[in-house]
C-alpha positions as CSV (number, residue, x, y, z in Angstrom):
1,M,-97.4,-9.7,-56.1
2,S,-100.3,-9.3,-58.5
3,E,-100.0,-10.4,-62.1
4,K,-100.8,-8.1,-65.0
5,I,-101.5,-8.9,-68.7
6,I,-99.7,-7.1,-71.5
7,N,-101.1,-7.1,-75.0
8,F,-99.0,-6.0,-77.9
9,R,-98.7,-6.6,-81.6
10,I,-95.8,-8.1,-83.4
11,D,-95.1,-9.4,-86.9
12,E,-96.3,-12.9,-87.5
13,D,-92.9,-14.1,-88.7
14,L,-91.3,-12.7,-85.5
15,K,-93.8,-14.5,-83.3
16,T,-93.3,-17.8,-85.1
17,A,-89.5,-17.5,-84.9
18,F,-89.7,-16.6,-81.2
19,E,-91.9,-19.6,-80.5
20,M,-89.4,-21.8,-82.3
21,V,-86.6,-20.4,-80.1
22,A,-88.6,-21.0,-77.0
23,N,-89.5,-24.5,-78.0
24,A,-85.8,-25.2,-78.7
25,R,-85.1,-24.3,-75.0
26,D,-88.1,-26.4,-73.9
27,L,-90.0,-23.3,-72.8
28,T,-93.2,-21.7,-73.7
29,S,-93.0,-18.3,-75.4
30,S,-94.5,-16.7,-72.3
31,Q,-91.9,-18.3,-70.1
32,L,-89.1,-17.0,-72.3
33,L,-90.6,-13.5,-72.6
34,R,-90.9,-13.3,-68.8
35,A,-87.3,-14.4,-68.4
36,L,-86.1,-11.8,-70.9
37,M,-88.1,-9.1,-69.0
38,R,-86.6,-10.2,-65.7
39,Y,-83.1,-10.2,-67.2
40,E,-83.5,-6.7,-68.7
41,V,-84.8,-5.2,-65.4
42,E,-82.1,-6.9,-63.3
43,N,-79.4,-5.8,-65.8
44,Y,-80.6,-2.2,-65.8
45,M,-80.8,-2.1,-62.0
46,Q,-77.2,-3.5,-61.6
47,K,-75.8,-1.0,-64.1
48,N,-77.6,1.9,-62.7
49,A,-77.7,0.9,-59.0
50,Q,-81.4,1.7,-58.9
51,L,-83.0,-1.0,-56.8
52,S,-85.9,1.3,-56.2
53,L,-87.5,0.3,-59.5
54,I,-88.8,-2.8,-57.8
55,G,-88.9,-3.1,-54.1
56,A,-86.5,-5.7,-52.6
57,K,-89.4,-7.7,-51.2
58,D,-90.8,-8.0,-54.8
59,I,-87.5,-9.2,-56.3
60,K,-87.2,-12.4,-54.2
61,P,-90.4,-13.4,-52.5
62,K,-89.9,-15.5,-49.4
63,N,-92.5,-18.1,-50.2
64,K,-91.5,-18.7,-53.8
65,P,-88.3,-20.5,-54.9
66,K,-86.1,-18.5,-57.2
67,Q,-86.7,-19.4,-60.9
68,K,-83.9,-20.8,-62.9
69,S,-82.5,-18.3,-65.4
70,V,-83.2,-19.3,-69.0
71,I,-81.0,-16.6,-70.4
72,P,-78.0,-18.1,-72.1
73,D,-74.6,-16.8,-71.0
74,S,-73.9,-15.6,-74.5
75,W,-76.7,-13.0,-74.1
76,R,-75.3,-11.6,-71.0
77,K,-73.4,-8.3,-71.4
78,K,-70.0,-8.1,-69.8
């Protein structure tokens, strides 16, 4: 799986607050952002039963251990 870079603009106060949240969880802001992106994609796929968004081989690579979820249970929708 190749990696891509995403550049976007956000308000400076939001960036500072997000970095504080990430640091409180002992993560970098990049790690937390990637975790949030994975969570949203997985949540969408489960709700809509569309595993075709990302091929099954890309979801759980055989050579890489599964990353621990950093999404708090309180964020998860029931």
